[in-house]
Every structure is written in C-alpha cells, then in structure tokens.
DOMARDREN-92239 format. One record per residue (C-alpha): residue number from 1; x, y, z. Coordinates in Angstrom, 3 decimals, decimal comma, always signed. Example, Ala and Ser with C-alpha at 12.3 -4.5 7.8 and 13.67 -1.06 7.14 Angstrom:
{num:1&u:+12,300&v:-4,500&w:+7,800}
{num:2&u:+13,670&v:-1,060&w:+7,140}
***
This chain:
{num:1&u:-40,714&v:-77,003&w:+15,719}
{num:2&u:-38,040&v:-77,810&w:+13,468}
{num:3&u:-36,111&v:-74,941&w:+11,908}
{num:4&u:-34,756&v:-75,917&w:+8,554}
{num:5&u:-31,941&v:-73,819&w:+6,743}
{num:6&u:-31,378&v:-73,406&w:+3,328}
{num:7&u:-28,417&v:-72,520&w:+1,383}
{num:8&u:-29,171&v:-69,962&w:-1,418}
{num:9&u:-27,133&v:-69,963&w:-4,434}
{num:10&u:-26,403&v:-67,041&w:-6,454}
{num:11&u:-25,589&v:-66,986&w:-10,121}
{num:12&u:-22,098&v:-65,500&w:-10,947}
{num:13&u:-23,777&v:-62,407&w:-12,304}
{num:14&u:-26,274&v:-61,852&w:-9,541}
{num:15&u:-24,374&v:-58,771&w:-7,944}
{num:16&u:-24,175&v:-57,252&w:-11,457}
{num:17&u:-27,886&v:-58,032&w:-12,044}
{num:18&u:-28,792&v:-56,515&w:-8,619}
{num:19&u:-26,675&v:-53,371&w:-9,331}
{num:20&u:-28,421&v:-52,921&w:-12,687}
{num:21&u:-31,641&v:-53,194&w:-11,121}
{num:22&u:-31,230&v:-49,498&w:-9,499}
{num:23&u:-31,592&v:-46,718&w:-11,878}
{num:24&u:-31,488&v:-42,971&w:-11,609}
{num:25&u:-34,670&v:-41,634&w:-10,874}
{num:26&u:-35,991&v:-44,943&w:-9,369}
{num:27&u:-38,391&v:-45,382&w:-6,675}
{num:28&u:-36,788&v:-47,284&w:-4,076}
{num:29&u:-34,415&v:-46,086&w:-1,189}
{num:30&u:-31,275&v:-46,767&w:-3,032}
{num:31&u:-32,076&v:-45,128&w:-6,219}
{num:32&u:-33,433&v:-42,061&w:-4,079}
{num:33&u:-29,765&v:-41,926&w:-2,662}
{num:34&u:-28,099&v:-42,379&w:-5,868}
{num:35&u:-30,176&v:-40,050&w:-7,770}
{num:36&u:-28,569&v:-36,771&w:-6,662}
{num:37&u:-24,853&v:-37,751&w:-7,543}
{num:38&u:-26,016&v:-39,278&w:-10,633}
{num:39&u:-27,204&v:-35,793&w:-11,735}
{num:40&u:-24,171&v:-34,845&w:-13,877}
{num:41&u:-20,924&v:-36,132&w:-13,773}
{num:42&u:-20,621&v:-36,724&w:-17,396}
{num:43&u:-17,004&v:-36,095&w:-17,875}
{num:44&u:-13,931&v:-37,533&w:-16,715}
{num:45&u:-12,449&v:-34,715&w:-14,556}
{num:46&u:-15,888&v:-33,369&w:-13,344}
{num:47&u:-16,405&v:-32,686&w:-9,712}
{num:48&u:-19,684&v:-32,391&w:-7,624}
{num:49&u:-20,491&v:-29,796&w:-5,151}
{num:50&u:-23,515&v:-28,508&w:-3,335}
{num:51&u:-25,218&v:-25,181&w:-4,004}
{num:52&u:-28,654&v:-23,992&w:-2,569}
{num:53&u:-30,355&v:-26,304&w:-4,803}
{num:54&u:-28,437&v:-29,330&w:-4,173}
{num:55&u:-25,641&v:-31,272&w:-5,882}
{num:56&u:-24,420&v:-29,767&w:-8,825}
{num:57&u:-21,552&v:-30,457&w:-11,554}
{num:58&u:-18,390&v:-28,374&w:-11,818}
{num:59&u:-17,037&v:-29,235&w:-15,361}
{num:60&u:-13,547&v:-30,184&w:-15,573}
{num:61&u:-11,237&v:-27,139&w:-16,594}
{num:62&u:-8,014&v:-26,307&w:-18,627}
{num:63&u:-5,196&v:-27,958&w:-17,756}
{num:64&u:-2,970&v:-26,360&w:-15,139}
{num:65&u:-6,045&v:-24,278&w:-13,468}
{num:66&u:-6,700&v:-24,676&w:-9,807}
{num:67&u:-9,818&v:-24,934&w:-7,798}
{num:68&u:-10,584&v:-22,016&w:-5,718}
{num:69&u:-13,232&v:-21,171&w:-3,361}
{num:70&u:-15,751&v:-18,276&w:-4,205}
{num:71&u:-17,922&v:-16,614&w:-1,914}
{num:72&u:-20,172&v:-19,650&w:-1,722}
{num:73&u:-19,460&v:-22,076&w:-4,738}
{num:74&u:-16,084&v:-23,290&w:-5,750}
{num:75&u:-14,630&v:-22,289&w:-9,098}
{num:76&u:-11,511&v:-22,780&w:-11,479}
{num:77&u:-9,053&v:-20,257&w:-11,955}
{num:78&u:-5,417&v:-19,756&w:-13,515}
{num:79&u:-2,975&v:-20,026&w:-10,991}
{num:80&u:-1,479&v:-16,783&w:-9,366}
{num:81&u:+1,847&v:-15,572&w:-10,546}
{num:82&u:+4,777&v:-16,078&w:-8,243}
{num:83&u:+5,860&v:-13,233&w:-5,945}
{num:84&u:+7,596&v:-10,390&w:-7,170}
{num:85&u:+11,479&v:-10,264&w:-6,896}
{num:86&u:+13,861&v:-7,705&w:-7,704}
{num:87&u:+17,480&v:-7,024&w:-7,869}
{num:88&u:+19,708&v:-3,857&w:-8,440}
{num:89&u:+22,457&v:-3,422&w:-10,998}
{num:90&u:+25,056&v:-0,730&w:-10,077}
{num:91&u:+27,196&v:+1,132&w:-13,008}
{num:92&u:+29,434&v:-1,587&w:-14,513}
{num:93&u:+31,732&v:+0,962&w:-16,375}
{num:94&u:+32,546&v:+4,722&w:-16,422}
{num:95&u:+34,122&v:+7,046&w:-13,796}
{num:96&u:+31,996&v:+6,634&w:-10,848}
{num:97&u:+31,412&v:+9,764&w:-8,919}
{num:98&u:+29,473&v:+10,767&w:-5,913}
{num:99&u:+25,993&v:+12,667&w:-5,996}
{num:100&u:+25,361&v:+13,291&w:-2,337}
{num:101&u:+26,086&v:+10,105&w:-0,436}
{num:102&u:+25,315&v:+7,960&w:-3,522}
{num:103&u:+27,874&v:+6,380&w:-5,833}
{num:104&u:+26,862&v:+7,577&w:-9,320}
{num:105&u:+28,335&v:+7,967&w:-12,733}
{num:106&u:+27,803&v:+11,488&w:-13,907}
{num:107&u:+27,076&v:+11,548&w:-17,773}
{num:108&u:+27,101&v:+15,024&w:-19,468}
{num:109&u:+26,187&v:+15,893&w:-23,029}
{num:110&u:+26,853&v:+12,657&w:-25,067}
{num:111&u:+28,500&v:+10,648&w:-22,531}
{num:112&u:+27,653&v:+7,220&w:-21,884}
{num:113&u:+26,996&v:+4,715&w:-18,832}
{num:114&u:+27,041&v:+1,042&w:-19,179}
{num:115&u:+25,318&v:-1,727&w:-17,241}
{num:116&u:+25,771&v:-5,476&w:-17,553}
{num:117&u:+23,561&v:-8,097&w:-15,685}
{num:118&u:+22,157&v:-11,746&w:-16,117}
{num:119&u:+18,531&v:-12,689&w:-15,741}
{num:120&u:+17,560&v:-15,403&w:-12,947}
{num:121&u:+16,609&v:-19,028&w:-13,683}
{num:122&u:+13,236&v:-18,285&w:-11,984}
{num:123&u:+12,331&v:-15,477&w:-14,393}
{num:124&u:+9,093&v:-15,509&w:-16,191}
{num:125&u:+8,106&v:-11,956&w:-16,985}
{num:126&u:+9,085&v:-8,258&w:-16,318}
{num:127&u:+7,193&v:-6,564&w:-13,563}
{num:128&u:+9,262&v:-3,266&w:-14,171}
{num:129&u:+12,765&v:-2,218&w:-15,292}
{num:130&u:+14,068&v:+1,333&w:-14,604}
{num:131&u:+17,367&v:+3,235&w:-14,780}
{num:132&u:+17,454&v:+5,165&w:-11,530}
{num:133&u:+19,304&v:+8,562&w:-11,510}
{num:134&u:+19,463&v:+12,279&w:-10,426}
{num:135&u:+19,440&v:+15,257&w:-12,798}
{num:136&u:+21,382&v:+18,236&w:-12,261}
{num:137&u:+18,951&v:+20,670&w:-14,045}
{num:138&u:+15,113&v:+20,593&w:-14,299}
{num:139&u:+13,935&v:+20,031&w:-18,150}
{num:140&u:+10,504&v:+18,847&w:-19,124}
{num:141&u:+11,770&v:+17,434&w:-22,394}
{num:142&u:+15,170&v:+15,790&w:-21,271}
{num:143&u:+16,733&v:+13,561&w:-24,058}
{num:144&u:+18,328&v:+10,111&w:-22,791}
{num:145&u:+18,893&v:+7,724&w:-25,387}
{num:146&u:+19,149&v:+4,144&w:-24,281}
{num:147&u:+20,145&v:+0,815&w:-26,046}
{num:148&u:+20,144&v:-2,884&w:-25,076}
{num:149&u:+22,037&v:-6,070&w:-26,349}
{num:150&u:+21,084&v:-9,475&w:-24,884}
{num:151&u:+21,171&v:-13,167&w:-25,519}
{num:152&u:+21,818&v:-16,539&w:-23,917}
{num:153&u:+24,717&v:-18,613&w:-23,522}
{num:154&u:+26,100&v:-19,924&w:-27,087}
{num:155&u:+24,121&v:-17,099&w:-28,788}
{num:156&u:+25,518&v:-13,944&w:-30,495}
{num:157&u:+25,814&v:-11,162&w:-27,729}
{num:158&u:+23,373&v:-9,108&w:-29,765}
{num:159&u:+20,994&v:-11,917&w:-30,675}
{num:160&u:+18,530&v:-9,266&w:-29,511}
{num:161&u:+19,388&v:-5,504&w:-29,914}
{num:162&u:+16,805&v:-2,627&w:-29,067}
{num:163&u:+16,846&v:+0,948&w:-28,633}
{num:164&u:+14,735&v:+3,962&w:-27,536}
{num:165&u:+16,199&v:+7,175&w:-28,863}
{num:166&u:+12,995&v:+9,085&w:-29,349}
{num:167&u:+11,566&v:+9,384&w:-25,951}
{num:168&u:+11,907&v:+12,431&w:-23,789}
{num:169&u:+11,486&v:+12,595&w:-20,035}
{num:170&u:+10,387&v:+15,303&w:-17,558}
{num:171&u:+13,308&v:+15,764&w:-15,081}
{num:172&u:+13,690&v:+17,554&w:-12,004}
{num:173&u:+16,686&v:+18,846&w:-10,359}
{num:174&u:+18,220&v:+16,807&w:-7,577}
{num:175&u:+15,171&v:+14,225&w:-7,543}
{num:176&u:+15,654&v:+10,540&w:-7,763}
{num:177&u:+14,050&v:+9,646&w:-11,203}
{num:178&u:+13,016&v:+6,351&w:-12,715}
{num:179&u:+13,366&v:+5,866&w:-16,387}
{num:180&u:+11,372&v:+2,990&w:-17,654}
{num:181&u:+13,567&v:+0,582&w:-19,912}
{num:182&u:+11,326&v:-2,466&w:-20,058}
{num:183&u:+10,388&v:-1,501&w:-23,769}
{num:184&u:+13,852&v:-2,450&w:-25,017}
{num:185&u:+13,717&v:-5,930&w:-23,264}
{num:186&u:+10,886&v:-7,175&w:-25,123}
{num:187&u:+12,206&v:-10,980&w:-25,889}
{num:188&u:+14,006&v:-11,387&w:-22,506}
{num:189&u:+14,175&v:-14,727&w:-21,239}
{num:190&u:+15,609&v:-16,678&w:-18,301}
{num:191&u:+19,465&v:-16,876&w:-18,537}
{num:192&u:+20,068&v:-14,160&w:-20,781}
{num:193&u:+22,901&v:-11,759&w:-20,276}
{num:194&u:+21,827&v:-8,165&w:-20,649}
{num:195&u:+23,954&v:-4,975&w:-21,646}
{num:196&u:+22,460&v:-1,593&w:-21,265}
{num:197&u:+23,933&v:+1,658&w:-22,513}
{num:198&u:+22,501&v:+5,214&w:-21,452}
{num:199&u:+23,535&v:+8,411&w:-23,111}
{num:200&u:+22,529&v:+11,860&w:-21,889}
{num:201&u:+21,779&v:+14,222&w:-24,923}
{num:202&u:+21,070&v:+17,319&w:-23,017}
{num:203&u:+23,543&v:+20,296&w:-23,227}
{num:204&u:+24,450&v:+21,752&w:-20,050}
{num:205&u:+22,839&v:+18,735&w:-18,018}
{num:206&u:+24,510&v:+15,993&w:-16,065}
{num:207&u:+22,449&v:+12,904&w:-15,276}
{num:208&u:+23,871&v:+10,991&w:-12,305}
{num:209&u:+23,250&v:+7,382&w:-13,052}
{num:210&u:+22,765&v:+5,286&w:-9,952}
{num:211&u:+21,778&v:+1,933&w:-11,327}
{num:212&u:+19,082&v:-0,300&w:-12,629}
{num:213&u:+16,396&v:-1,614&w:-10,471}
{num:214&u:+14,838&v:-4,847&w:-12,014}
{num:215&u:+11,628&v:-6,466&w:-10,658}
{num:216&u:+10,152&v:-9,652&w:-12,101}
{num:217&u:+7,996&v:-12,626&w:-11,576}
***
C-alpha cells in the first residue's frame, strides 16, 4: 500500500484566523483554559490573582503605591515611611554651666539660650522636636517663650519666622523635661538652616537647657 504525503499550504492569515476562532466562554479545551484569565484584565496595569472563587482582577492603583500581601489576597498600599532618625543639638551660645553631670545653659528670668542647626538632606517630615531641660523649681504654669528663624541657602535668614509666647508648661524640679517646638517649625524643609531662641519668663526660676532633640523621617 503506497503512502502519499501531501504538503498543506496555509494562507498568510491562517494563524490569526485560528486565534480568532477561540473566544472567551467557548466550548473547546483552549477556550475553557483561556476563559478564566480573560475574566477581567480590562485596563493597562491590572494584575490577576486567585481567591476562593478563582481568578480575579486587581485593578491598577495610584502611581507610587506598592503591592502588599493581605491575610489572603494582595492589595495596593501607600509605601511605608522611612525609618525615624534623630540628632541632638547642644547649646550654641551662652554661658554653659553644669546641672549635675550635664553640660547645660542655666537661663534665669528673661535670659535666653540660642541653638543653631541644619536640616539633613533626607528630611521629609518632623516626627518630634523638643527642647530638653531641667527646671530649678516646680511650677504648673511655667512660662517659656520660644522663637524660630529659618531658611535655605540663598534665602533670607528669617524667610520663616515663628514663635510661641503663649504656652505654659508644667515643670517639676530637677526632672528632665521635654518642651515641644514642632509648632514653630511648620514650613521646615531639607537643607534649611535653623535658629531657636528660648527665654525663661518665670521670676525666681532657672531652666537648665541641655539641648534640642530632633526626630524626623
């Protein structure tokens, strides 16, 4: 018995025609395999994932968001902030004294302490900014007035100038206290140069200023 081989010629568009013959929801094996993945990828940037019902669509998210894993399904989320960093600013000007074993500037009634520092290039936002000091006496309404001047290179030194002369503070004798100054640094940016002035208004008190603790992300 002779075997006859025949060469089968395909038109140039035969593959496209073959591909076009398969549709989502079709009945043959290829259609059945394609149907789940065809479920929902409607937009550039969509991602398929599998839940308890099968393949689903995770719609594209906001630019810069990151893909995170939930308890079961994936989800988009804003990127977490960087690690908190901090630095310490000692007294920059004044007659530095000692309080115990601490170097400190003791400011009596209407005396000032001054601090100068710069903001690191990786600064994004303030986590906390506090003056650290020790009060000579206990006073539930101690008055400390605080001022700030700050600006960047090629700006006026007082491009931003803020103050808090209304707040009072509950201070305890010989305890390390933290006085929040973040409110007078509301427009702070990376690269800024900062000056802080602190004045003790309380008659009969000495506030021993140790420095400024600055935390940021």
